N, C-alpha and C positions, 0 to 999 in steps of 0.2 A: 615601336621602333620604325621610324619613318625616315627615308632618304628624301631630301629636298633637292631637286635637280632642275636645270635650265641653263640657257646660254648666259654668258656674261652680261650683266645689266638687266637680268630678268626679274630681279627683286628678291633673290634668295637671302642675301645678307640683311636687306631691309626688313624682311619678314622676321628673321631671327632677332634682330635688334628691337623690333616692335613687341615681340612676345616677351623678351627680357626686360622691357621697360626702358631701354636705352633711347629709343625714338618714340615720339608720340605720333599717332596716325593723323594725317591731314583731314581725313574724313572717316566715319565709321568708328568702330571700337575694337579693341584687342583685349580680351578678358582671360584671366587666369583664376582658377578657383581660389577662394580665400584660404590663406594659410599654407599654400603650396610653395615649397622652397625651390629656387631656381639656380642652377649652375650654368653660366654662360661662358663659353670658350670662343673668343673671337679669332680671326685669322692671325697667323704669326706676324704678318706684315704690319699689324696694328700695334705690335709690342715693341717697346724700347729695350733692345738687348744690351745697350750700353749702360743701362742703369746698374750701379754697383751693388748687385745682390747675389747671394749664393743660392744654390738649388734648394736648400732647406728653407730659405726665406721665401722663395717663390711658392713652394708647396704649402708653407704655413699660412699663406693667404686664404687657403680653404677653411681655416678655423675662424676667420673673422666673423662670419654671420652668426656663429654660436658663442664665441668668446669675446668678441670685440677687438678693436685694433691694438690696444695696449695691454691686454691681459697677459700675464705670464703663463707659459706652458705648464700644464700639469703632467704628471707621470703618464696618464692615459692619453694625453695629447701627443707626447713624444712617442708613445707606442703606436698610435695611429699614423703618425708621420712615417715612422720606420716601416710599417706594414705597407703603406701606400708606395713608398719608394721601392720596396721589394717587389710589389705587384707589377710595377712597370719596368723592372729590370735595372734599377739605378741604385742598387746597394753600394754604399761607399762613396756616393756622389754628393753627400750632404753639404760639404764645404766647397764644392766646385763653383767658381763664378759662372753665372749664366752666359756670359759672353764667350766662354771657352767651349760651349756645348755645340755639337753638330745640330742640324735641323731636326733629325730624328730624336736625339737625346733631349732637346728642348721640348719637343712635343710629348715625349714620355713624362717629363717633369710637369708639364701642364695637365696631363691626364691624372697624374698623382694628386695635383691640387684639386681636381674635380672629385677624385675618390675621397679625399679628406672632407670635402664640403658635404658629401652624403646627401645630395639634393634629390627631390622627387621628380623634378623636370630638368632634363639635361639637354642643352643646346650647344651643338658643336658646329662651328662654321669652317668648312674646308679643312678638317683636321689631317687629311692625308696628302696635302700638297707638299711637294719637294722633300719627301722622306722615302727611305728605302723600303723595299718590299717586306723585309722581315719585320720592321717596325709597324707597317700597315697591318700585317697579319696579327701582331701582338695587340694592337689597339682595337682591332675589330673584335678580338676575343673579349676585351674589357667591355666593349659596347654590348656584346651579346650577354655578358654577365649582368650588366645593368638591366637589360631587357628581361632576363630571367628573374631578376629581383622585383619585377613589376614596376620599374620606373619608366617614365615616358622619355624617350630619347628621339631627338630630331637632329639629323646630320646633313649638312650641305655636302654633296658629293658630285664630282664631275665625271667620274669613271662609271659609265652605265653598266658595263660588265660586272663591276664590283657591286653595284646596286642589285642587279639581277641575281647575283650569286649569294648575297648575304642579307639583304633587307626584305622583310615580308611586305612592307608598304612603301609607296613612293608618292610624292607630290611633285607634279610637273608644272613649272611656272614659265610664263612668258609675259611678264608684267601683269599678269592675272592668272588665276588657276586654270590650267588646261585639263588636268586629270589628277585624281587622287584615289588611291585604292591599292589593290594587290599589285605588286611591283611589275610583274610581267604584263599585266593588262594596261597599267598606267603608262608604261613605256612602249606601247605598241607602235608599229610603224606609222599608223594613222595619227595617233596623238603627237608623236614627234614631228610629223609633217605639219600639223596644225600649229604646234608651238613655234616652229621655224617660220611659218608664214606670218603669224601674228607678230613675232619679234622683228622680222624684216620690214613689216608694214609700219612699224612705229616711227613717228616723226617727232623728234625732240623739239623742233622749232614751231610745231603747229600750236595754235591757240587752244585753250581749254574748251571743251564742248559745253553748251548751256546745260545747267543742272536739270532742266526739265525734259531734256531729250533722252529717249530710251531707244536702244537698238537691239535687234536680235543678233547677238555676236556668234553667228555660225561662220566663224572666220575661215573655215575650210573652203567656203565658196568664193569664187573669183570676185563677185560683186561686192561682198563684204570687205574683202581685202582692199579693193579700190576705195571704198568709203573710208576705211581705216587710214589709208594713206593720206586722204584729204583732211580727216578730222583729228589726226594725231593719235588715233586708236584710244581715245579717252573713254 
């Protein structure tokens, strides 16, 4: 159960999409153990809420990996869908159009879809944005439930206090890994300062460094930050 944190543009969503297989890495590899099922929940801003679908249609998408797109729902499928809606507090919302839901209700429906999918690896990209505190607490309970079921859960989170309170591990990014481990240690003042320095030193317009060059990225030092400014921190 790992929180992925970092400033805007630090690579959090890119990492999640790479693990999910949505993006291919420009260099290196991104490997997931063979046969591991993945549930990926993107940011709400990437969803088309105007699509004419009901809550039950959205949640039913979680059955596709096991049943296929056009398979008819069995009795056990309907039972699973009902249990998922109940688990997220959306009993009776089956036929509600998704464009009538609040942000919190939509996020609950999306979590129900993940519940139905029953995956071993769960990737959640900023699931707590623009939702009320009660919904955040309810969704955190679900995440902890998945963790207790020995599933691997990675969650992009902006609220560092939330991470320190609920997540055992954290990965701090600044266009590269800065720290990964126990949350309190990974989010230490020193690591957060190094992440900020590296992020501020990044130059979007700088040319790529030559592939044969290697640098000691102790980017907490003034000299390295200056070099990164010149080289685009590649």
